TORPA-4810 file (N, C-alpha, C, O; in nm, 3 decimals):
<nodes>
NODE_1_-4.476_24.952_29.057_-4.477_24.828_29.129_-4.526_24.719_29.034_-4.632_24.732_28.973_X
NODE_2_-4.451_24.614_29.023_-4.487_24.502_28.936_-4.503_24.377_29.023_-4.418_24.347_29.107_X
NODE_3_-4.610_24.305_29.001_-4.634_24.181_29.074_-4.731_24.095_28.993_-4.792_24.141_28.896_X
NODE_4_-4.745_23.969_29.035_-4.836_23.875_28.971_-4.936_23.826_29.074_-4.901_23.803_29.190_X
NODE_5_-5.060_23.810_29.032_-5.163_23.745_29.112_-5.220_23.636_29.024_-5.285_23.665_28.923_X
NODE_6_-5.196_23.511_29.061_-5.240_23.395_28.983_-5.196_23.406_28.836_-5.277_23.395_28.744_X
NODE_7_-5.068_23.428_28.818_-5.004_23.435_28.686_-5.048_23.555_28.601_-5.009_23.562_28.485_X
NODE_8_-5.125_23.648_28.652_-5.161_23.767_28.577_-5.076_23.883_28.627_-5.073_23.909_28.748_X
NODE_9_-5.006_23.953_28.537_-4.919_24.064_28.581_-4.999_24.191_28.610_-5.097_24.222_28.542_X
NODE_10_-4.956_24.264_28.711_-5.010_24.395_28.745_-4.892_24.490_28.763_-4.784_24.449_28.804_X
NODE_11_-4.914_24.618_28.731_-4.803_24.714_28.740_-4.839_24.835_28.825_-4.782_24.943_28.806_X
NODE_12_-4.932_24.819_28.918_-4.968_24.929_29.005_-4.993_24.877_29.145_-5.036_24.763_29.164_X
NODE_13_-4.966_24.961_29.242_-4.994_24.924_29.381_-5.145_24.932_29.404_-5.216_25.000_29.331_X
NODE_14_-5.192_24.861_29.504_-5.332_24.873_29.540_-5.342_24.897_29.690_-5.254_24.860_29.768_X
NODE_15_-5.452_24.960_29.728_-5.479_24.991_29.867_-5.597_24.907_29.913_-5.691_24.884_29.837_X
NODE_16_-5.592_24.861_30.037_-5.706_24.791_30.093_-5.811_24.895_30.126_-5.782_24.993_30.196_X
NODE_17_-5.932_24.876_30.078_-6.037_24.977_30.093_-6.168_24.910_30.131_-6.184_24.789_30.118_X
NODE_18_-6.260_24.993_30.178_-6.394_24.941_30.206_-6.488_24.979_30.093_-6.444_25.031_29.990_X
NODE_19_-6.615_24.953_30.110_-6.712_24.966_30.002_-6.741_25.107_29.955_-6.806_25.123_29.851_X
NODE_20_-6.697_25.210_30.027_-6.730_25.345_29.984_-6.643_25.393_29.868_-6.673_25.495_29.806_X
NODE_21_-6.535_25.321_29.837_-6.445_25.361_29.730_-6.493_25.307_29.597_-6.560_25.204_29.592_X
NODE_22_-6.459_25.375_29.488_-6.500_25.326_29.356_-6.426_25.198_29.318_-6.325_25.164_29.380_X
NODE_23_-6.475_25.130_29.219_-6.415_25.004_29.174_-6.300_25.032_29.077_-6.311_25.007_28.957_X
NODE_24_-6.192_25.084_29.131_-6.071_25.111_29.055_-5.970_25.001_29.085_-5.974_24.942_29.193_X
NODE_25_-5.881_24.972_28.992_-5.780_24.869_29.017_-5.686_24.901_29.132_-5.619_24.812_29.184_X
NODE_26_-5.680_25.026_29.173_-5.591_25.063_29.283_-5.656_25.042_29.420_-5.592_25.067_29.522_X
NODE_27_-5.782_24.998_29.424_-5.851_24.970_29.549_-5.891_24.824_29.553_-5.971_24.778_29.471_X
NODE_28_-5.837_24.750_29.649_-5.879_24.612_29.669_-5.986_24.614_29.778_-5.956_24.618_29.898_X
NODE_29_-6.110_24.611_29.734_-6.222_24.620_29.828_-6.265_24.481_29.873_-6.239_24.381_29.807_X
NODE_30_-6.330_24.478_29.987_-6.386_24.354_30.036_-6.510_24.321_29.954_-6.554_24.400_29.870_X
NODE_31_-6.564_24.204_29.978_-6.686_24.162_29.910_-6.802_24.190_30.006_-6.802_24.142_30.119_X
NODE_32_-6.899_24.267_29.959_-7.004_24.318_30.048_-7.085_24.207_30.114_-7.097_24.205_30.237_X
NODE_33_-7.138_24.118_30.037_-7.215_24.006_30.092_-7.158_23.876_30.037_-7.214_23.818_29.943_X
NODE_34_-7.048_23.828_30.094_-6.986_23.708_30.039_-7.076_23.585_30.058_-7.130_23.563_30.166_X
NODE_35_-7.089_23.507_29.952_-7.173_23.388_29.958_-7.090_23.259_29.962_-7.120_23.169_30.040_X
NODE_36_-6.988_23.252_29.878_-6.908_23.130_29.872_-6.801_23.130_29.981_-6.768_23.235_30.036_X
NODE_37_-6.749_23.014_30.012_-6.643_23.003_30.114_-6.517_23.081_30.074_-6.460_23.149_30.160_X
NODE_38_-6.471_23.074_29.946_-6.355_23.156_29.911_-6.380_23.306_29.928_-6.292_23.379_29.973_X
NODE_39_-6.501_23.353_29.892_-6.534_23.494_29.909_-6.536_23.533_30.057_-6.489_23.641_30.094_X
NODE_40_-6.592_23.447_30.141_-6.597_23.474_30.285_-6.456_23.482_30.345_-6.428_23.570_30.426_X
NODE_41_-6.370_23.390_30.304_-6.234_23.389_30.356_-6.157_23.514_30.309_-6.084_23.574_30.387_X
NODE_42_-6.175_23.552_30.183_-6.111_23.673_30.132_-6.159_23.795_30.210_-6.077_23.878_30.251_X
NODE_43_-6.288_23.807_30.231_-6.344_23.922_30.304_-6.287_23.928_30.445_-6.255_24.035_30.495_X
NODE_44_-6.276_23.814_30.510_-6.222_23.809_30.646_-6.077_23.858_30.648_-6.041_23.940_30.732_X
NODE_45_-5.995_23.809_30.556_-5.854_23.850_30.552_-5.839_23.997_30.513_-5.762_24.071_30.574_X
NODE_46_-5.913_24.040_30.412_-5.902_24.177_30.364_-5.945_24.275_30.472_-5.875_24.373_30.498_X
NODE_47_-6.058_24.250_30.535_-6.109_24.341_30.638_-6.020_24.343_30.760_-6.000_24.449_30.820_X
NODE_48_-5.965_24.229_30.798_-5.873_24.224_30.913_-5.746_24.304_30.887_-5.702_24.381_30.973_X
NODE_49_-5.688_24.287_30.770_-5.566_24.362_30.736_-5.595_24.511_30.727_-5.516_24.593_30.774_X
NODE_50_-5.706_24.547_30.665_-5.741_24.688_30.650_-5.760_24.754_30.787_-5.715_24.866_30.809_X
NODE_51_-5.827_24.686_30.878_-5.848_24.743_31.012_-5.717_24.757_31.088_-5.697_24.855_31.160_X
NODE_52_-5.626_24.660_31.074_-5.495_24.670_31.139_-5.419_24.793_31.089_-5.359_24.865_31.168_X
NODE_53_-5.422_24.816_30.959_-5.353_24.930_30.900_-5.417_25.060_30.947_-5.345_25.155_30.981_X
NODE_54_-5.549_25.066_30.951_-5.617_25.187_30.998_-5.582_25.219_31.143_-5.561_25.335_31.177_X
NODE_55_-5.575_25.117_31.227_-5.540_25.139_31.368_-5.396_25.190_31.380_-5.369_25.285_31.454_X
NODE_56_-5.305_25.128_31.308_-5.165_25.170_31.314_-5.149_25.313_31.264_-5.076_25.391_31.324_X
NODE_57_-5.217_25.348_31.156_-5.209_25.483_31.103_-5.270_25.583_31.200_-5.220_25.694_31.215_X
NODE_58_-5.378_25.545_31.266_-5.439_25.631_31.366_-5.346_25.660_31.482_-5.343_25.772_31.534_X
NODE_59_-5.269_25.561_31.525_-5.172_25.581_31.631_-5.067_25.682_31.587_-5.031_25.772_31.662_X
NODE_60_-5.018_25.667_31.464_-4.917_25.760_31.413_-4.974_25.901_31.397_-4.906_25.999_31.427_X
NODE_61_-5.098_25.912_31.351_-5.161_26.043_31.336_-5.176_26.112_31.472_-5.158_26.234_31.482_X
NODE_62_-5.207_26.036_31.575_-5.224_26.094_31.708_-5.092_26.148_31.762_-5.091_26.242_31.842_X
NODE_63_-4.981_26.090_31.719_-4.852_26.127_31.774_-4.778_26.229_31.688_-4.707_26.314_31.743_X
NODE_64_-4.791_26.224_31.557_-4.712_26.307_31.467_-4.802_26.391_31.377_-4.873_26.338_31.292_X
NODE_65_-4.799_26.520_31.397_-4.886_26.612_31.323_-4.856_26.612_31.173_-4.946_26.635_31.093_X
NODE_66_-4.731_26.586_31.136_-4.694_26.592_30.995_-4.776_26.494_30.911_-4.798_26.517_30.792_X
NODE_67_-4.821_26.386_30.972_-4.899_26.287_30.899_-5.040_26.338_30.869_-5.105_26.289_30.777_X
NODE_68_-5.087_26.434_30.946_-5.221_26.489_30.927_-5.225_26.599_30.821_-5.333_26.643_30.782_X
NODE_69_-5.109_26.644_30.776_-5.102_26.754_30.679_-5.128_26.703_30.537_-5.108_26.585_30.510_X
NODE_70_-5.174_26.792_30.447_-5.194_26.752_30.307_-5.064_26.702_30.244_-4.957_26.756_30.271_X
NODE_71_-5.074_26.599_30.160_-4.953_26.538_30.105_-4.957_26.525_29.954_-4.862_26.470_29.897_X
NODE_72_-5.060_26.570_29.888_-5.073_26.547_29.744_-4.957_26.603_29.662_-4.919_26.544_29.561_X
NODE_73_-4.902_26.715_29.705_-4.798_26.778_29.625_-4.658_26.735_29.666_-4.560_26.783_29.609_X
NODE_74_-4.646_26.647_29.764_-4.516_26.597_29.805_-4.471_26.484_29.713_-4.553_26.411_29.658_X
NODE_75_-4.342_26.471_29.700_-4.285_26.362_29.621_-4.310_26.230_29.694_-4.304_26.225_29.817_X
NODE_76_-4.338_26.125_29.619_-4.370_25.995_29.679_-4.253_25.942_29.761_-4.273_25.878_29.864_X
NODE_77_-4.131_25.968_29.716_-4.014_25.924_29.793_-4.007_25.998_29.927_-3.974_25.938_30.030_X
NODE_78_-4.038_26.128_29.925_-4.039_26.205_30.049_-4.146_26.154_30.145_-4.124_26.148_30.266_X
NODE_79_-4.263_26.118_30.091_-4.369_26.061_30.176_-4.323_25.932_30.242_-4.350_25.908_30.360_X
NODE_80_-4.253_25.849_30.165_-4.200_25.725_30.221_-4.102_25.750_30.334_-4.105_25.681_30.436_X
NODE_81_-4.014_25.850_30.316_-3.917_25.885_30.420_-3.989_25.937_30.543_-3.954_25.901_30.655_X
NODE_82_-4.090_26.021_30.525_-4.166_26.075_30.637_-4.233_25.962_30.715_-4.224_25.957_30.837_X
NODE_83_-4.300_25.872_30.643_-4.371_25.764_30.711_-4.273_25.671_30.784_-4.297_25.635_30.900_X
NODE_84_-4.165_25.632_30.717_-4.067_25.545_30.783_-4.007_25.613_30.905_-3.986_25.549_31.008_X
NODE_85_-3.979_25.742_30.894_-3.922_25.817_31.007_-4.019_25.818_31.125_-3.979_25.796_31.239_X
NODE_86_-4.147_25.843_31.097_-4.247_25.844_31.204_-4.260_25.706_31.269_-4.274_25.696_31.391_X
NODE_87_-4.256_25.603_31.188_-4.266_25.466_31.243_-4.145_25.435_31.330_-4.160_25.379_31.439_X
NODE_88_-4.026_25.470_31.283_-3.905_25.445_31.361_-3.908_25.525_31.492_-3.880_25.471_31.599_X
NODE_89_-3.944_25.654_31.483_-3.953_25.735_31.603_-4.056_25.679_31.701_-4.032_25.673_31.822_X
NODE_90_-4.171_25.637_31.648_-4.275_25.579_31.734_-4.221_25.456_31.806_-4.239_25.441_31.927_X
NODE_91_-4.154_25.367_31.732_-4.100_25.246_31.794_-3.994_25.279_31.899_-3.986_25.212_32.002_X
NODE_92_-3.912_25.381_31.873_-3.812_25.423_31.971_-3.880_25.476_32.098_-3.836_25.446_32.209_X
NODE_93_-3.985_25.555_32.081_-4.057_25.610_32.196_-4.122_25.497_32.276_-4.115_25.496_32.399_X
NODE_94_-4.184_25.403_32.207_-4.248_25.290_32.275_-4.144_25.211_32.355_-4.168_25.175_32.470_X
NODE_95_-4.030_25.186_32.293_-3.925_25.111_32.362_-3.873_25.188_32.484_-3.850_25.129_32.590_X
NODE_96_-3.856_25.319_32.469_-3.805_25.401_32.578_-3.905_25.412_32.692_-3.867_25.416_32.809_X
NODE_97_-4.033_25.418_32.659_-4.137_25.437_32.761_-4.211_25.308_32.794_-4.322_25.313_32.849_X
NODE_98_-4.154_25.196_32.763_-4.223_25.068_32.779_-4.283_25.051_32.917_-4.397_25.004_32.930_X
NODE_99_-4.209_25.087_33.021_-4.259_25.068_33.157_-4.366_25.169_33.196_-4.449_25.140_33.282_X
NODE_100_-4.366_25.285_33.135_-4.464_25.389_33.170_-4.556_25.418_33.053_-4.598_25.532_33.033_X
NODE_101_-4.588_25.317_32.977_-4.664_25.338_32.853_-4.815_25.336_32.875_-4.891_25.297_32.786_X
NODE_102_-4.858_25.375_32.992_-5.001_25.378_33.022_-5.061_25.514_32.990_-5.175_25.540_33.028_X
NODE_103_-4.985_25.602_32.921_-5.038_25.733_32.887_-5.156_25.719_32.793_-5.167_25.624_32.715_X
NODE_104_-5.244_25.815_32.803_-5.356_25.820_32.709_-5.310_25.895_32.585_-5.230_25.988_32.595_X
NODE_105_-5.359_25.854_32.469_-5.319_25.920_32.344_-5.364_26.064_32.339_-5.310_26.143_32.261_X
NODE_106_-5.462_26.101_32.420_-5.510_26.239_32.418_-5.407_26.336_32.473_-5.421_26.457_32.457_X
NODE_107_-5.301_26.284_32.539_-5.194_26.370_32.588_-5.114_26.431_32.474_-5.047_26.533_32.492_X
NODE_108_-5.118_26.369_32.358_-5.042_26.416_32.244_-5.122_26.517_32.164_-5.245_26.519_32.172_X
NODE_109_-5.052_26.599_32.087_-5.120_26.703_32.008_-5.213_26.639_31.906_-5.175_26.546_31.835_X
NODE_110_-5.332_26.688_31.900_-5.433_26.637_31.809_-5.436_26.723_31.683_-5.391_26.838_31.686_X
NODE_111_-5.489_26.670_31.570_-5.502_26.752_31.451_-5.584_26.878_31.481_-5.683_26.872_31.555_X
NODE_112_-5.543_26.989_31.424_-5.613_27.114_31.448_-5.567_27.184_31.574_-5.625_27.285_31.614_X
NODE_113_-5.461_27.131_31.638_-5.409_27.191_31.760_-5.331_27.316_31.729_-5.344_27.374_31.621_X
NODE_114_-5.249_27.358_31.825_-5.174_27.483_31.807_-5.055_27.458_31.717_-4.950_27.411_31.762_X
NODE_115_-5.071_27.487_31.593_-4.963_27.475_31.496_-4.976_27.585_31.394_-5.078_27.652_31.386_X
NODE_116_-4.874_27.603_31.320_-4.876_27.709_31.220_-4.963_27.668_31.102_-4.944_27.560_31.046_X
NODE_117_-5.055_27.753_31.065_-5.139_27.728_30.948_-5.092_27.811_30.830_-5.167_27.831_30.734_X
NODE_118_-4.969_27.861_30.836_-4.914_27.942_30.729_-4.894_27.855_30.606_-4.831_27.750_30.615_X
NODE_119_-4.946_27.897_30.489_-4.928_27.817_30.368_-4.781_27.806_30.331_-4.705_27.901_30.346_X
NODE_120_-4.743_27.690_30.283_-4.606_27.667_30.242_-4.588_27.712_30.097_-4.680_27.697_30.017_X
NODE_121_-4.471_27.766_30.063_-4.449_27.808_29.924_-4.446_27.686_29.833_-4.411_27.577_29.876_X
NODE_122_-4.483_27.705_29.709_-4.482_27.596_29.611_-4.430_27.651_29.479_-4.428_27.772_29.455_X
NODE_123_-4.389_27.558_29.395_-4.340_27.600_29.264_-4.432_27.546_29.157_-4.507_27.451_29.180_X
NODE_124_-4.428_27.607_29.039_-4.512_27.559_28.929_-4.463_27.424_28.878_-4.540_27.350_28.816_X
NODE_125_-4.336_27.389_28.904_-4.286_27.258_28.865_-4.361_27.147_28.938_-4.390_27.043_28.880_X
NODE_126_-4.391_27.170_29.064_-4.465_27.071_29.142_-4.605_27.056_29.084_-4.654_26.943_29.071_X
NODE_127_-4.670_27.165_29.048_-4.803_27.158_28.991_-4.801_27.087_28.856_-4.892_27.009_28.826_X
NODE_128_-4.701_27.113_28.774_-4.688_27.046_28.645_-4.666_26.896_28.665_-4.726_26.814_28.595_X
NODE_129_-4.581_26.861_28.760_-4.557_26.719_28.788_-4.685_26.652_28.837_-4.712_26.537_28.801_X
NODE_130_-4.762_26.723_28.918_-4.887_26.667_28.967_-4.986_26.647_28.852_-5.055_26.545_28.846_X
NODE_131_-4.993_26.744_28.761_-5.082_26.732_28.645_-5.043_26.612_28.560_-5.129_26.539_28.512_X
NODE_132_-4.913_26.591_28.540_-4.867_26.474_28.464_-4.903_26.345_28.537_-4.940_26.246_28.474_X
NODE_133_-4.891_26.347_28.668_-4.927_26.230_28.749_-5.075_26.197_28.733_-5.112_26.080_28.718_X
NODE_134_-5.159_26.299_28.738_-5.304_26.278_28.724_-5.335_26.219_28.587_-5.416_26.126_28.577_X
NODE_135_-5.273_26.272_28.482_-5.297_26.217_28.347_-5.252_26.071_28.338_-5.322_25.988_28.280_X
NODE_136_-5.135_26.042_28.394_-5.083_25.905_28.386_-5.171_25.807_28.462_-5.181_25.690_28.422_X
NODE_137_-5.234_25.851_28.569_-5.316_25.761_28.650_-5.462_25.754_28.606_-5.538_25.673_28.659_X
NODE_138_-5.501_25.836_28.510_-5.641_25.836_28.468_-5.684_25.703_28.408_-5.802_25.669_28.412_X
NODE_139_-5.590_25.628_28.352_-5.623_25.496_28.295_-5.656_25.393_28.402_-5.703_25.283_28.370_X
NODE_140_-5.633_25.427_28.527_-5.654_25.331_28.635_-5.797_25.325_28.685_-5.823_25.274_28.794_X
NODE_141_-5.889_25.376_28.609_-6.028_25.377_28.653_-6.111_25.268_28.587_-6.234_25.279_28.581_X
NODE_142_-6.048_25.165_28.540_-6.117_25.058_28.469_-6.174_24.958_28.571_-6.097_24.886_28.634_X
NODE_143_-6.307_24.953_28.589_-6.364_24.861_28.687_-6.341_24.714_28.652_-6.341_24.628_28.741_X
NODE_144_-6.322_24.683_28.524_-6.296_24.543_28.487_-6.165_24.494_28.546_-6.156_24.381_28.594_X
NODE_145_-6.063_24.578_28.542_-5.934_24.540_28.601_-5.949_24.523_28.752_-5.889_24.434_28.811_X
NODE_146_-6.030_24.610_28.814_-6.055_24.597_28.958_-6.116_24.459_28.989_-6.071_24.391_29.080_X
NODE_147_-6.217_24.419_28.913_-6.283_24.291_28.938_-6.191_24.173_28.910_-6.197_24.072_28.979_X
NODE_148_-6.105_24.186_28.808_-6.007_24.080_28.780_-5.908_24.067_28.896_-5.876_23.956_28.938_X
NODE_149_-5.860_24.180_28.948_-5.767_24.177_29.060_-5.835_24.117_29.183_-5.776_24.034_29.252_X
NODE_150_-5.957_24.158_29.211_-6.029_24.106_29.327_-6.049_23.954_29.314_-6.027_23.880_29.410_X
NODE_151_-6.089_23.909_29.196_-6.108_23.765_29.175_-5.976_23.690_29.191_-5.972_23.581_29.248_X
NODE_152_-5.869_23.749_29.141_-5.737_23.687_29.156_-5.695_23.679_29.301_-5.638_23.579_29.344_X
NODE_153_-5.722_23.785_29.378_-5.687_23.784_29.520_-5.772_23.684_29.598_-5.722_23.619_29.690_X
NODE_154_-5.900_23.672_29.562_-5.986_23.572_29.626_-5.928_23.434_29.604_-5.917_23.354_29.697_X
NODE_155_-5.891_23.405_29.480_-5.834_23.273_29.447_-5.702_23.252_29.520_-5.676_23.142_29.570_X
NODE_156_-5.618_23.355_29.526_-5.489_23.345_29.594_-5.507_23.316_29.743_-5.442_23.227_29.798_X
NODE_157_-5.596_23.392_29.810_-5.620_23.372_29.953_-5.677_23.233_29.978_-5.638_23.165_30.073_X
NODE_158_-5.769_23.190_29.893_-5.829_23.058_29.910_-5.724_22.948_29.893_-5.722_22.852_29.970_X
NODE_159_-5.638_22.963_29.793_-5.532_22.864_29.768_-5.435_22.859_29.885_-5.391_22.752_29.926_X
NODE_160_-5.402_22.977_29.938_-5.303_22.985_30.045_-5.357_22.944_30.181_-5.288_22.876_30.257_X
NODE_161_-5.482_22.984_30.214_-5.535_22.962_30.349_-5.659_22.875_30.354_-5.691_22.823_30.461_X
NODE_162_-5.730_22.856_30.244_-5.858_22.786_30.247_-5.847_22.637_30.271_-5.937_22.578_30.330_X
NODE_163_-5.741_22.578_30.226_-5.725_22.433_30.238_-5.705_22.392_30.383_-5.747_22.284_30.424_X
NODE_164_-5.642_22.479_30.462_-5.607_22.445_30.599_-5.703_22.502_30.702_-5.671_22.507_30.821_X
NODE_165_-5.821_22.545_30.658_-5.919_22.602_30.752_-5.973_22.495_30.844_-5.972_22.376_30.812_X
NODE_166_-6.020_22.540_30.960_-6.081_22.449_31.059_-6.210_22.391_31.007_-6.274_22.312_31.076_X
</nodes>
């Protein structure tokens, strides 16, 4: 993934995270105790988006057991197909049950329910690919890049939304 934040190029995706995650460039964390107005606005936007994503993912986890299963050894393209399929199916179910959508989520199978715990077969090619992936991503632990990205995102959010605040 290639993108720019305030004219600085980045070539990796990032995840919205809270303070328990390390300061890696792949985690866009909120600011713990924001003091300045740009920092406060960034924290508000980051935390709001992160909570929305967590809620949406929780809804999908409650409905589709496949999302609760380990995914480290799956191909990233396959994960994308699985997630998009679950989202599409969820939206179809919501549309179909719109009038009777007062069901409680506990009616659906929960993680750890009655499902097969039989281990799936794997190949050594998958393990080799995973090892290569781990080596390629080891450079992403630079906290300086994390802080540069966070500062760039603070500036971007402030430029985009700070001028028009109440």
